[in-house]
Residue frames relative to the residue before (quaternion, step in Angstrom):
aa qw qx qy qz dx dy dz
M 1.0000 0.0000 0.0000 0.0000 0.00 0.00 0.00
D 0.4399 -0.6924 0.5158 0.2471 3.53 -0.83 1.05
K 0.4432 -0.7263 0.4593 0.2551 3.58 -0.65 1.11
A 0.6227 0.5565 -0.3491 0.4250 3.60 1.19 -0.37
Q 0.5498 0.6319 -0.4046 0.3671 3.59 1.19 -0.35
R 0.1013 -0.7716 0.6259 0.0506 3.54 -1.20 0.62
P 0.5505 -0.6151 0.4295 0.3662 3.61 -1.06 0.54
G 0.4085 -0.7224 0.5059 0.2354 3.52 -1.10 0.70
R 0.7878 0.1337 -0.0812 0.5958 3.60 1.24 -0.14
R 0.5903 -0.5133 0.4587 0.4215 3.54 -1.30 0.18
T 0.1046 -0.8191 0.5635 0.0254 3.57 -0.77 0.99
V 0.1947 -0.7738 0.5930 0.1082 3.51 -1.24 0.52
L 0.3608 -0.6941 0.5786 0.2308 3.53 -1.22 0.58
S 0.2637 -0.7909 0.5364 0.1313 3.53 -0.39 1.25
V 0.5226 -0.6062 0.4911 0.3438 3.55 -1.10 0.66
A 0.5518 0.5931 -0.4001 0.4287 3.58 1.17 -0.43
A 0.6438 0.5134 -0.3267 0.4639 3.56 1.02 -0.78
L 0.6503 0.5161 -0.3190 0.4571 3.56 0.97 -0.85
G 0.6857 0.4962 -0.2959 0.4428 3.54 0.84 -0.96
A 0.6637 0.4790 -0.3071 0.4856 3.54 1.07 -0.66
G 0.3612 -0.7062 0.5169 0.3220 3.56 1.20 -0.35
A 0.6611 0.5528 -0.2362 0.4489 3.54 1.14 0.50
A 0.2828 0.6886 -0.6207 0.2463 3.56 0.36 1.19
V 0.0243 -0.8327 0.5529 -0.0203 3.57 -0.35 1.19
L 0.5880 -0.6159 0.4001 0.3391 3.50 -1.10 0.75
G 0.1453 0.7894 -0.5890 0.0938 3.54 -1.00 0.75
G 0.8330 0.2800 -0.1803 0.4419 3.56 -1.12 0.63
G 0.7253 -0.3579 0.2797 0.5174 3.60 0.74 -0.94
A 0.7275 -0.4103 0.2909 0.4667 3.54 -1.27 0.14
G 0.8130 0.2715 -0.2055 0.4722 3.53 -0.92 0.90
T 0.6131 0.5327 -0.3679 0.4528 3.60 1.22 0.08
A 0.0594 -0.7936 0.6053 0.0175 3.58 -0.75 1.03
V 0.1090 -0.7882 0.6045 0.0386 3.56 -0.93 0.92
A 0.4016 -0.7188 0.5101 0.2487 3.59 -0.75 1.01
A 0.2469 -0.7840 0.5551 0.1279 3.55 -0.88 0.99
G 0.3507 -0.8109 0.4303 0.1851 3.56 1.28 -0.24
R 0.5833 0.5363 -0.4315 0.4312 3.58 0.80 0.91
G 0.6373 0.5567 -0.3746 0.3789 3.58 -1.25 -0.04
H 0.8713 -0.0779 0.0659 0.4801 3.56 -0.83 -1.03
G 0.5666 -0.5805 0.4103 0.4167 3.62 1.18 -0.21
G 0.6138 -0.6339 0.3450 0.3201 3.54 -1.07 0.74
H 0.2547 -0.6869 0.6550 0.1850 3.49 -1.33 0.53
G 0.2478 -0.7563 0.5822 0.1660 3.56 -0.89 0.87
G 0.5947 0.6332 -0.3892 0.3063 3.55 -1.25 -0.11
G 0.8998 -0.0995 0.0587 0.4208 3.48 -1.13 -0.86
E 0.2686 -0.7404 0.5974 0.1510 3.49 -1.37 0.23
L 0.1799 -0.7470 0.6295 0.1158 3.51 -1.31 0.50
P 0.5247 -0.6247 0.4617 0.3482 3.59 -1.09 0.57
V 0.2138 -0.7313 0.6302 0.1492 3.52 -1.32 0.42
P 0.5166 -0.3136 -0.7851 0.1355 1.52 -1.39 2.08
L 0.3711 -0.7210 0.5404 0.2243 3.55 -1.09 0.73
V 0.3183 -0.7278 0.5785 0.1851 3.55 -1.31 0.38
V 0.1708 -0.7671 0.6144 0.0704 3.54 -0.80 1.12
A 0.3325 -0.7323 0.5616 0.1943 3.57 -0.75 1.07
H 0.3156 -0.8012 0.4900 0.1351 3.54 -0.31 1.36
R 0.8101 -0.1114 -0.0038 0.5756 3.57 -0.30 1.36
G 0.6668 -0.4138 0.2683 0.5586 3.54 1.27 0.51
A 0.6736 -0.4172 0.3598 0.4927 3.57 -1.16 -0.53
S 0.0134 0.8806 -0.4729 0.0245 3.55 0.72 1.13
G 0.5314 0.5925 -0.4260 0.4302 3.57 1.25 0.04
Y 0.7727 0.3480 -0.1527 0.5084 3.58 1.27 -0.39
R 0.7708 0.1576 -0.0936 0.6101 3.59 1.25 -0.37
P 0.6194 -0.5273 0.3934 0.4284 3.65 -1.07 0.46
E 0.5394 -0.6843 0.3973 0.2881 3.55 -0.83 1.08
H 0.8468 0.1457 -0.1408 0.4918 3.52 -1.27 0.60
T 0.4842 0.5544 -0.5128 0.4419 3.50 0.69 1.25
F 0.5959 -0.5493 0.4169 0.4115 3.57 -1.19 0.31
G 0.5584 0.5797 -0.3929 0.4447 3.58 1.18 -0.37
S 0.6784 0.4838 -0.2723 0.4812 3.55 1.01 -0.88
Y 0.6632 0.5029 -0.3042 0.4633 3.59 0.92 -0.88
Q 0.6852 0.4975 -0.2930 0.4440 3.57 0.86 -1.00
L 0.6487 0.5087 -0.3282 0.4611 3.58 0.94 -0.82
A 0.6339 0.5313 -0.3349 0.4514 3.59 0.96 -0.82
L 0.6613 0.4982 -0.3035 0.4716 3.56 0.95 -0.88
D 0.6661 0.5027 -0.2995 0.4625 3.56 0.94 -0.88
M 0.6363 0.5245 -0.3228 0.4645 3.60 1.14 -0.60
G 0.5618 -0.6281 0.3729 0.3885 3.56 1.24 -0.38
A 0.2890 0.7687 -0.5232 0.2279 3.59 1.21 0.30
D 0.4729 -0.7006 0.4638 0.2653 3.57 -0.96 0.86
V 0.7875 0.0770 0.0094 0.6115 3.56 1.09 -0.79
I 0.2225 -0.7659 0.5914 0.1187 3.60 -1.08 0.78
E 0.3018 -0.7917 0.5088 0.1524 3.61 -0.78 1.01
Q 0.0584 -0.7462 0.6612 0.0521 3.52 -1.28 0.68
D 0.1979 -0.7203 0.6500 0.1396 3.57 -1.18 0.73
L 0.1979 -0.8251 0.5244 0.0709 3.57 -0.81 1.00
V 0.0427 0.7403 -0.6698 0.0387 3.51 -1.11 0.93
P 0.4355 -0.7265 0.4656 0.2566 3.62 -1.10 0.56
T 0.4206 -0.6435 0.5711 0.2878 3.51 -1.37 0.32
K 0.7237 -0.4218 0.3259 0.4383 3.55 -1.34 0.11
D 0.7453 0.3651 -0.2047 0.5189 3.57 1.05 -0.76
G 0.6535 -0.6111 0.2926 0.3373 3.56 1.13 0.69
R 0.4858 0.6339 -0.4622 0.3853 3.61 1.14 0.41
L 0.3933 -0.7197 0.5250 0.2276 3.57 -1.06 0.76
V 0.0366 -0.7929 0.6081 -0.0145 3.56 -0.85 1.04
C 0.4782 -0.6885 0.4853 0.2485 3.54 -1.26 0.53
R 0.2734 0.6971 -0.6126 0.2531 3.52 -0.42 1.35
H 0.5317 -0.6228 0.4575 0.3466 3.57 -1.06 0.64
E 0.7854 0.0803 -0.0338 0.6129 3.57 1.12 -0.67
N 0.5475 -0.5805 0.4739 0.3725 3.54 -1.27 0.29
D 0.5860 0.5183 -0.3646 0.5050 3.59 1.26 -0.32
I 0.1085 -0.8442 0.5249 0.0108 3.58 -0.33 1.27
T 0.3019 0.7950 -0.4827 0.2092 3.57 1.28 0.25
A 0.7753 0.3746 -0.1876 0.4727 3.57 0.84 -1.01
T 0.7487 0.4250 -0.2211 0.4581 3.60 1.14 -0.44
T 0.7412 0.2688 -0.2224 0.5735 3.60 1.26 0.15
D 0.5415 -0.6113 0.4677 0.3382 3.55 -1.35 0.10
V 0.1998 0.8316 -0.5019 0.1288 3.60 1.19 0.50
A 0.6272 0.5545 -0.3426 0.4263 3.61 1.03 -0.69
D 0.6652 0.4985 -0.2977 0.4694 3.59 1.21 -0.40
H 0.6114 0.5423 -0.3404 0.4651 3.59 1.30 0.03
P 0.3004 -0.7915 0.4986 0.1862 3.63 -0.17 1.19
E 0.6069 0.5754 -0.3629 0.4110 3.58 1.10 -0.57
F 0.7295 0.3815 -0.2386 0.5151 3.60 1.25 -0.32
A 0.3193 0.7764 -0.4971 0.2196 3.60 1.22 0.19
G 0.6840 0.5082 -0.2853 0.4387 3.57 0.99 -0.80
R 0.5942 0.5778 -0.3638 0.4251 3.59 1.25 -0.20
K 0.4976 0.6445 -0.4466 0.3710 3.61 1.22 -0.22
T 0.0985 0.8048 -0.5676 0.1427 3.54 -0.79 1.06
T 0.3897 -0.6795 0.5613 0.2670 3.55 -1.35 0.08
K 0.0135 0.7956 -0.6030 0.0564 3.56 -0.86 1.04
T 0.3094 -0.6978 0.6038 0.2297 3.52 -1.32 0.30
V 0.0327 -0.8001 0.5970 -0.0490 3.54 -0.57 1.25
D 0.8308 -0.1095 0.0143 0.5455 3.55 -0.57 1.20
G 0.7595 -0.4247 0.1938 0.4530 3.54 0.89 1.02
V 0.6564 0.4794 -0.3035 0.4972 3.58 1.29 -0.03
Q 0.3267 -0.7488 0.5461 0.1855 3.58 -0.82 1.01
L 0.0219 -0.8081 0.5861 -0.0546 3.55 -0.77 1.10
T 0.1502 -0.7622 0.6223 0.0965 3.56 -1.12 0.72
G 0.4511 0.6673 -0.4944 0.3268 3.55 -0.75 1.05
W 0.6094 -0.5064 0.4442 0.4182 3.52 -1.18 -0.73
F 0.1617 -0.8238 0.5429 0.0196 3.56 -0.93 0.96
T 0.5938 -0.6253 0.3764 0.3388 3.56 -0.96 0.90
E 0.6631 0.5377 -0.3195 0.4112 3.58 0.98 -0.77
D 0.6488 0.4878 -0.3179 0.4900 3.58 1.30 -0.05
F 0.6860 0.4265 -0.2624 0.5279 3.58 1.33 0.11
T 0.4075 -0.6443 0.5731 0.3005 3.55 -1.14 0.57
L 0.6593 -0.4852 0.3771 0.4333 3.57 -1.24 0.27
A 0.6407 0.5333 -0.3325 0.4411 3.59 0.91 -0.86
E 0.6613 0.4949 -0.3099 0.4709 3.58 0.99 -0.79
L 0.6414 0.5226 -0.3268 0.4568 3.60 0.96 -0.83
K 0.6498 0.5411 -0.3137 0.4318 3.56 1.06 -0.74
T 0.5944 0.5413 -0.3788 0.4585 3.61 1.23 -0.12
L 0.6154 0.5448 -0.3396 0.4574 3.59 1.30 -0.22
R 0.2649 -0.7361 0.5962 0.1804 3.53 -1.32 0.26
A 0.4852 -0.6787 0.4791 0.2729 3.54 -1.08 0.80
K 0.0459 -0.7826 0.6198 0.0352 3.54 -1.24 0.52
E 0.6740 -0.5043 0.3654 0.3974 3.56 -1.31 0.31
R 0.4318 -0.7345 0.4738 0.2227 3.58 -0.82 1.05
I 0.7987 0.1710 -0.0844 0.5707 3.62 0.99 -0.79
P 0.0694 -0.8586 0.5066 0.0359 3.59 0.54 1.14
Q 0.6013 0.5686 -0.3694 0.4228 3.59 1.11 -0.54
T 0.7012 0.4226 -0.2498 0.5170 3.58 1.18 -0.58
R 0.8029 0.1872 -0.0643 0.5623 3.56 0.98 -0.89
Q 0.0675 -0.8409 0.5369 0.0007 3.52 0.58 1.21
H 0.6112 0.5689 -0.3551 0.4203 3.59 1.07 -0.70
N 0.6317 0.5462 -0.3419 0.4309 3.61 1.10 -0.57
T 0.5653 0.6149 -0.3884 0.3892 3.59 1.17 -0.46
L 0.4693 0.6662 -0.4387 0.3788 3.59 1.25 -0.26
Y 0.7484 0.4038 -0.1961 0.4883 3.57 1.11 -0.75
D 0.3418 0.7383 -0.5121 0.2755 3.60 1.23 0.20
G 0.8217 0.2546 -0.1969 0.4703 3.54 -0.93 0.93
R 0.5519 0.6513 -0.3933 0.3415 3.59 1.22 -0.16
W 0.8154 0.2209 -0.0899 0.5274 3.58 1.00 -0.78
Q 0.4790 -0.6396 0.5243 0.2944 3.53 -1.27 0.51
V 0.5842 -0.4942 0.4803 0.4288 3.52 -1.38 -0.07
P 0.3492 -0.7617 0.4961 0.2277 3.65 -0.60 1.01
E 0.3399 -0.6560 0.6248 0.2525 3.52 -1.15 0.67
F 0.5704 -0.6263 0.3973 0.3529 3.59 -0.95 0.81
E 0.6175 0.5409 -0.3609 0.4425 3.59 0.98 -0.70
E 0.6073 0.5374 -0.3513 0.4678 3.60 1.09 -0.63
V 0.6327 0.5239 -0.3329 0.4630 3.60 1.05 -0.71
L 0.6319 0.5211 -0.3303 0.4690 3.57 1.00 -0.78
Q 0.6557 0.4983 -0.3056 0.4778 3.58 1.00 -0.81
W 0.6250 0.5330 -0.3195 0.4724 3.57 1.05 -0.81
A 0.6606 0.5084 -0.3081 0.4585 3.60 0.92 -0.90
E 0.6425 0.5103 -0.3273 0.4687 3.58 1.03 -0.74
R 0.6520 0.5083 -0.3170 0.4648 3.60 0.94 -0.86
E 0.6841 0.4813 -0.2893 0.4654 3.57 0.86 -0.95
G 0.6232 0.5470 -0.3385 0.4449 3.56 1.07 -0.69
R 0.6578 0.4918 -0.3081 0.4800 3.56 0.97 -0.84
K 0.6533 0.5291 -0.3100 0.4440 3.56 0.99 -0.86
R 0.7713 0.3711 -0.1763 0.4862 3.57 0.96 -0.92
G 0.4241 -0.7327 0.4443 0.2930 3.57 1.27 -0.14
R 0.7060 0.3567 -0.2778 0.5452 3.57 1.10 0.68
R 0.5746 -0.5973 0.4328 0.3546 3.52 -1.25 0.34
I 0.3047 -0.7362 0.5768 0.1801 3.59 -1.06 0.78
W 0.2758 -0.7948 0.5275 0.1183 3.54 -0.59 1.22
L 0.1358 -0.7804 0.6087 0.0445 3.56 -1.05 0.88
H 0.1841 -0.7464 0.6319 0.0982 3.58 -1.17 0.71
I 0.0543 -0.8733 0.4803 -0.0613 3.55 -0.04 1.38
E 0.1484 -0.8164 0.5563 0.0437 3.58 -0.71 1.12
T 0.2953 -0.6935 0.6256 0.2012 3.54 -1.11 0.78
K 0.2119 -0.8008 0.5540 0.0829 3.58 -0.65 1.16
H 0.8629 -0.0305 -0.0044 0.5044 3.57 -0.96 0.95
P 0.0727 0.8643 -0.4972 0.0240 3.61 0.88 0.84
S 0.6370 0.5191 -0.3470 0.4519 3.64 0.98 -0.70
Y 0.6238 0.5505 -0.3233 0.4509 3.56 1.00 -0.86
F 0.7255 0.4353 -0.2550 0.4681 3.57 0.80 -0.99
R 0.5877 0.5693 -0.3812 0.4304 3.59 1.07 -0.59
K 0.6528 0.5170 -0.3097 0.4589 3.58 1.03 -0.79
L 0.6683 0.4755 -0.2931 0.4912 3.59 1.20 -0.46
G 0.5228 -0.6359 0.4125 0.3901 3.57 1.25 -0.04
L 0.6031 0.5461 -0.3418 0.4704 3.55 1.28 0.42
G 0.0190 0.8499 -0.5251 0.0400 3.57 0.91 0.94
L 0.4021 -0.7599 0.4718 0.1955 3.55 -0.84 1.04
E 0.6605 0.5781 -0.3303 0.3470 3.55 0.84 -1.00
E 0.6855 0.4825 -0.2960 0.4579 3.58 0.83 -0.94
R 0.6464 0.5096 -0.3192 0.4697 3.59 1.00 -0.78
L 0.6557 0.5053 -0.3063 0.4700 3.57 0.97 -0.86
A 0.6645 0.5083 -0.3088 0.4525 3.58 0.88 -0.93
K 0.6277 0.5455 -0.3348 0.4431 3.58 0.99 -0.79
L 0.6747 0.4812 -0.2933 0.4767 3.58 0.94 -0.87
L 0.6433 0.5206 -0.3317 0.4528 3.58 0.95 -0.82
R 0.6493 0.4966 -0.3201 0.4789 3.58 0.98 -0.77
Q 0.6318 0.5544 -0.3317 0.4284 3.56 0.99 -0.83
Y 0.7670 0.3293 -0.1702 0.5238 3.56 1.05 -0.80
G 0.5375 -0.6754 0.3821 0.3300 3.59 1.22 0.37
R 0.5377 0.6261 -0.3987 0.4000 3.56 1.17 0.55
H 0.4828 0.6834 -0.4100 0.3630 3.58 1.15 0.61
K 0.5723 0.6554 -0.3429 0.3540 3.57 1.29 -0.16
K 0.6988 -0.4809 0.3349 0.4102 3.54 -1.32 0.27
D 0.7652 0.3386 -0.1925 0.5126 3.57 1.06 -0.68
S 0.3662 0.7408 -0.4890 0.2792 3.60 1.20 0.38
P 0.4811 -0.6813 0.4696 0.2897 3.62 -1.06 0.69
I 0.4478 0.6724 -0.4283 0.4050 3.53 0.74 1.19
F 0.0657 -0.7001 0.7025 0.1102 3.51 -1.29 0.60
L 0.1714 -0.7484 0.6293 0.1204 3.58 -1.07 0.75
Q 0.0247 -0.8251 0.5624 -0.0487 3.57 -0.86 0.93
S 0.0858 0.7785 -0.6202 0.0442 3.54 -1.25 0.50
F 0.4642 -0.6448 0.5310 0.2945 3.54 -1.25 0.53
E 0.6761 0.4237 -0.2957 0.5253 3.60 1.25 -0.14
P 0.4008 -0.7406 0.4824 0.2412 3.61 -0.43 1.17
S 0.6216 0.5552 -0.3565 0.4223 3.61 1.02 -0.69
S 0.6011 0.5454 -0.3617 0.4587 3.60 1.13 -0.53
I 0.6533 0.4909 -0.3062 0.4884 3.58 1.02 -0.79
Q 0.6227 0.5299 -0.3424 0.4629 3.59 1.03 -0.70
R 0.6317 0.5140 -0.3275 0.4791 3.60 1.03 -0.75
L 0.6766 0.4940 -0.2912 0.4619 3.56 0.89 -0.95
D 0.6080 0.5740 -0.3511 0.4213 3.57 1.08 -0.70
K 0.6756 0.4718 -0.2847 0.4898 3.58 1.19 -0.52
L 0.7090 0.4828 -0.2413 0.4538 3.57 1.26 -0.42
V 0.8011 0.0604 0.0080 0.5954 3.58 1.04 -0.80
D 0.4550 -0.7296 0.4639 0.2133 3.55 -1.22 0.53
C 0.4867 0.6865 -0.4412 0.3118 3.63 1.19 -0.16
P 0.6803 -0.5229 0.3243 0.3982 3.62 -1.18 0.53
K 0.1565 -0.8030 0.5744 0.0285 3.56 -1.06 0.87
V 0.1586 -0.7923 0.5887 0.0224 3.53 -1.07 0.90
V 0.2541 -0.7415 0.6006 0.1580 3.58 -0.93 0.91
L 0.2858 -0.7606 0.5639 0.1477 3.56 -0.70 1.12
L 0.1163 -0.8055 0.5808 0.0182 3.56 -1.01 0.86
G 0.3802 -0.7245 0.5326 0.2164 3.56 -0.94 0.92
T 0.7505 -0.3209 0.2723 0.5096 3.56 -1.17 -0.54
L 0.7382 -0.5031 0.2356 0.3826 3.54 -1.21 0.62
K 0.7303 0.4470 -0.2570 0.4481 3.60 0.94 -0.78
T 0.5797 0.6092 -0.3755 0.3896 3.60 1.22 -0.21
Q 0.2781 -0.7281 0.6007 0.1781 3.53 -1.40 0.25
P 0.5221 -0.5786 0.5038 0.3727 3.58 -1.10 0.54
W 0.5649 -0.6341 0.4042 0.3397 3.58 -0.99 0.81
D 0.6472 0.5130 -0.3374 0.4517 3.59 0.97 -0.72
F 0.5798 0.5528 -0.3751 0.4664 3.60 1.17 -0.48
K 0.6451 0.5215 -0.3226 0.4558 3.58 0.94 -0.90
E 0.6793 0.4918 -0.2941 0.4585 3.57 0.90 -0.90
A 0.7215 0.4382 -0.2419 0.4784 3.57 1.06 -0.73
G 0.4841 -0.6757 0.4292 0.3534 3.59 1.26 -0.16
D 0.3962 0.6963 -0.4867 0.3482 3.57 1.26 0.42
K 0.3140 -0.8102 0.4716 0.1502 3.59 -0.51 1.17
R 0.4774 0.6925 -0.4450 0.3075 3.60 1.19 -0.17
T 0.2462 -0.7405 0.6108 0.1338 3.53 -1.15 0.77
V 0.6959 -0.4134 0.3512 0.4707 3.56 -1.29 -0.03
A 0.5980 0.5669 -0.3607 0.4371 3.60 1.05 -0.73
D 0.6550 0.4862 -0.3087 0.4891 3.59 1.07 -0.68
L 0.6820 0.5177 -0.2937 0.4249 3.57 0.94 -0.87
V 0.7094 0.4254 -0.2779 0.4884 3.62 1.11 -0.48
K 0.4611 0.6007 -0.4866 0.4357 3.55 1.23 0.37
P 0.6944 -0.4965 0.2999 0.4260 3.63 -1.11 0.49
E 0.6538 0.5107 -0.3265 0.4529 3.60 0.93 -0.80
G 0.6692 0.4988 -0.2944 0.4655 3.57 0.95 -0.89
L 0.6552 0.5108 -0.3088 0.4630 3.56 1.00 -0.80
R 0.6262 0.5152 -0.3411 0.4755 3.59 1.05 -0.68
W 0.6212 0.5300 -0.3423 0.4647 3.59 1.05 -0.70
I 0.6486 0.5057 -0.3165 0.4727 3.60 0.92 -0.88
A 0.6682 0.5244 -0.3015 0.4332 3.58 0.95 -0.87
S 0.5676 0.6001 -0.3913 0.4058 3.60 1.21 -0.22
F 0.8078 0.1753 -0.1114 0.5517 3.61 1.21 -0.29
A 0.7463 0.3060 -0.1973 0.5572 3.63 1.25 -0.04
Q 0.4142 -0.7167 0.5144 0.2239 3.54 -1.30 0.36
G 0.8198 0.1068 -0.0540 0.5600 3.58 1.21 -0.16
I 0.2632 -0.7127 0.6144 0.2128 3.52 -1.40 0.04
G 0.1805 -0.7552 0.6205 0.1096 3.52 -1.26 0.60
P 0.0104 -0.8532 0.5212 -0.0148 3.59 0.24 1.21
D 0.6213 -0.4816 0.4597 0.4132 3.50 -1.35 0.29
L 0.6233 -0.5805 0.3736 0.3675 3.58 -1.04 0.77
T 0.6656 0.5280 -0.3096 0.4270 3.59 1.02 -0.79
V 0.5484 0.5701 -0.4090 0.4549 3.59 1.25 -0.15
I 0.6736 0.4708 -0.2788 0.4968 3.58 1.13 -0.66
I 0.7713 -0.0103 0.0166 0.6361 3.60 0.89 -0.94
P 0.2855 -0.7743 0.5385 0.1703 3.61 -0.26 1.19
R 0.3693 -0.6852 0.5709 0.2611 3.52 -1.29 0.32
T 0.5292 -0.6337 0.4667 0.3172 3.53 -1.13 0.66
A 0.7272 -0.4396 0.3006 0.4330 3.55 -1.30 0.20
D 0.7275 0.3887 -0.2373 0.5132 3.59 1.11 -0.59
G 0.6493 -0.5946 0.3003 0.3670 3.59 1.19 0.50
K 0.5066 0.6457 -0.4285 0.3780 3.58 1.22 0.22
L 0.6371 -0.5191 0.4066 0.3991 3.54 -1.33 0.28
G 0.2403 -0.8099 0.5248 0.1046 3.55 -0.73 1.10
T 0.6997 -0.4321 0.3608 0.4400 3.54 -1.25 -0.58
P 0.5298 -0.6482 0.4317 0.3360 3.63 -0.82 0.87
S 0.4280 -0.6869 0.5312 0.2506 3.54 -1.11 0.76
S 0.5896 -0.5690 0.4333 0.3753 3.58 -1.31 -0.08
V 0.3817 0.7749 -0.4554 0.2154 3.61 1.27 -0.01
V 0.6199 0.5414 -0.3629 0.4369 3.62 0.95 -0.73
K 0.6810 0.4685 -0.2892 0.4828 3.58 0.82 -0.96
D 0.6760 0.5063 -0.3055 0.4398 3.58 0.85 -0.92
A 0.6555 0.5021 -0.3102 0.4712 3.59 1.01 -0.81
H 0.6501 0.5025 -0.3156 0.4745 3.57 0.96 -0.82
D 0.6270 0.5339 -0.3324 0.4598 3.57 1.03 -0.75
A 0.6826 0.4589 -0.2711 0.5000 3.58 1.16 -0.63
G 0.5438 -0.6439 0.3860 0.3750 3.59 1.28 -0.02
L 0.5430 0.6209 -0.3894 0.4099 3.58 1.19 0.49
V 0.3414 -0.6863 0.5951 0.2412 3.55 -1.19 0.62
L 0.2780 -0.7655 0.5609 0.1486 3.58 -1.22 0.45
H 0.0049 0.7638 -0.6443 0.0389 3.54 -0.93 1.06
P 0.0672 -0.8355 0.5440 0.0382 3.64 0.28 1.16
Y 0.2468 -0.7644 0.5866 0.1033 3.55 -1.32 0.45
T 0.8729 -0.2870 -0.3616 -0.1581 1.81 -2.18 1.24
V 0.2741 -0.7501 0.5758 0.1751 3.61 -0.88 0.91
R 0.0319 -0.7694 0.6375 -0.0241 3.52 -0.98 1.03
N 0.5554 -0.6708 0.3938 0.2942 3.57 -1.06 0.73
E 0.6201 0.5985 -0.3493 0.3679 3.60 1.09 -0.64
N 0.6531 -0.5497 0.3730 0.3636 3.56 -1.14 0.75
T 0.6621 0.5622 -0.3222 0.3766 3.56 0.83 -0.99
F 0.7215 0.4277 -0.2389 0.4892 3.59 1.18 -0.52
L 0.6395 0.5639 -0.3094 0.4211 3.60 1.26 -0.22
P 0.6159 -0.4947 0.4348 0.4323 3.60 -1.23 0.29
V 0.6507 -0.5694 0.3386 0.3712 3.55 -1.07 0.78
D 0.7172 0.4714 -0.2663 0.4388 3.58 0.89 -0.89
L 0.6784 0.4495 -0.3002 0.4977 3.59 1.27 -0.01
R 0.4980 0.6429 -0.4349 0.3867 3.58 1.25 0.19
K 0.2140 -0.7737 0.5869 0.1058 3.55 -1.16 0.68
G 0.8284 0.1129 -0.1122 0.5371 3.58 -0.74 1.05
S 0.6102 -0.5971 0.4105 0.3202 3.54 -1.36 -0.07
D 0.5642 0.5956 -0.3926 0.4157 3.60 1.25 -0.14
P 0.3677 -0.7634 0.4804 0.2264 3.62 -0.46 1.13
N 0.6978 0.4756 -0.2669 0.4643 3.58 1.19 -0.48
A 0.5244 0.6143 -0.4135 0.4203 3.58 1.30 -0.06
Y 0.5689 -0.5875 0.4446 0.3653 3.56 -1.23 0.42
G 0.2272 -0.7450 0.6126 0.1341 3.52 -1.12 0.83
D 0.6995 -0.4395 0.3373 0.4515 3.56 -1.24 -0.42
S 0.0121 -0.8315 0.5546 -0.0314 3.57 0.51 1.19
L 0.5484 0.6134 -0.4014 0.4024 3.60 1.14 -0.52
A 0.6586 0.4996 -0.3061 0.4721 3.57 0.98 -0.83
Y 0.6424 0.5236 -0.3220 0.4577 3.57 1.05 -0.75
F 0.6270 0.5190 -0.3282 0.4795 3.57 0.96 -0.86
K 0.6712 0.5140 -0.3085 0.4360 3.57 0.86 -0.96
A 0.6555 0.5117 -0.3126 0.4590 3.59 0.93 -0.88
L 0.6750 0.4944 -0.2951 0.4614 3.57 0.97 -0.83
F 0.6654 0.4908 -0.3110 0.4686 3.60 0.86 -0.89
A 0.6371 0.5572 -0.3288 0.4189 3.59 1.05 -0.74
T 0.5871 0.5772 -0.3802 0.4213 3.62 1.17 -0.30
G 0.5472 -0.6323 0.3932 0.3823 3.59 1.23 -0.31
I 0.3242 0.7410 -0.5215 0.2716 3.60 1.19 0.35
D 0.4980 -0.6864 0.4574 0.2677 3.56 -1.18 0.62
G 0.7721 -0.1457 0.1010 0.6103 3.56 1.31 -0.20
L 0.1208 -0.7875 0.5942 0.1108 3.55 -1.28 0.00
F 0.4806 -0.6304 0.5314 0.2988 3.51 -1.37 0.28
S 0.0726 0.7896 -0.6079 0.0399 3.55 -1.08 0.74
D 0.4526 -0.6496 0.5421 0.2819 3.55 -1.20 0.65
N 0.7372 0.3446 -0.1725 0.5551 3.56 1.29 -0.43
P 0.1191 -0.8574 0.4946 0.0779 3.59 0.47 1.17
D 0.6048 0.5593 -0.3759 0.4244 3.60 1.04 -0.59
T 0.6563 0.4938 -0.3104 0.4785 3.59 0.97 -0.81
A 0.6484 0.5233 -0.3120 0.4564 3.56 0.96 -0.90
L 0.6699 0.5095 -0.3000 0.4491 3.58 0.92 -0.89
L 0.5923 0.5808 -0.3618 0.4254 3.57 1.07 -0.71
V 0.7170 0.4157 -0.2424 0.5044 3.58 0.94 -0.91
A 0.6060 0.5659 -0.3615 0.4264 3.60 0.99 -0.78
A 0.6032 0.5816 -0.3553 0.4143 3.59 1.05 -0.74
E 0.6148 0.5520 -0.3518 0.4399 3.60 1.09 -0.64
F 0.7234 0.4217 -0.2317 0.4952 3.58 1.14 -0.62
R 0.6472 0.5022 -0.3157 0.4789 3.59 1.30 -0.10
K 0.6772 0.5466 -0.3115 0.3815 3.57 0.95 -0.84
S 0.5391 -0.6075 0.4745 0.3394 3.54 -1.24 0.46
């Protein structure tokens, strides 16, 4: 897609396109056309193209995965709000980016839990700290959330201790309340974290998640839900349990999904974003969520490179693309878009958003949904 192209009209991403696994590029950047094949159409709601997913809520401004972060993202106008799910000891699903809660809660300040500190290996990585699977929901609710990267987002530490760890069912209830208040459906983007790891502990995520979605009527083809995972096998399991749209998350090109490593599958992300790999994903999912560098690689010196063919190839396979994650701070931006010498200061994220949207992606994740929406509007308007 020529980066100079612009849409000729405001466009929307129909749930029918998602359900068919078939939003294909047409006309110009930001235009999605339903092709109507694959899983069959979803009727009902629509989303703008490109859409903005609030990554763990508005986590650039509030501690991630708190109701403060979710509410601010919704108030800013984010199209979709993301949750990452991990289980408790008693099998309840809670919203944390990782099961290791050392950096995102005040658990270290609770002497009654000092004995719970331990060392575990999660997806091949050794970690020392406190883990959700060692706490009941009631125990987790005695903790308070805090900013995960205080050295980068010191302003977010103002809100340390203000909110609890949300249970996912509470988020579903919140989305229903907000939907009634606003007269529209509230879209969620829900990730299963470390599903193979938890399955071995007897804490399988997919069945618990599907049960809750059915309970709240969010399991249907036209439900305002995306389900996502870095493990394709988790999406395959979910595909047998619920009908809502599903997205396979992909790391950088040289990495492998953890379930592939465990199964001895030698394919890497580089293999999965080739046409054959994308067709395989399209047999059970409606989209991919690749690392930003899969869409626009960076040069050897860290600058913004030339867009790859992945957007076109994914659209040709009938898949939508929601890459992750744009953040405003210099430390997260390509070298040529940084401003000044402070890694925590804001760089030219507007230029980065513009370059990414110009590739024809259907949406993206951002910690700063207000900034993302500002640029997305340029690609939506007539």
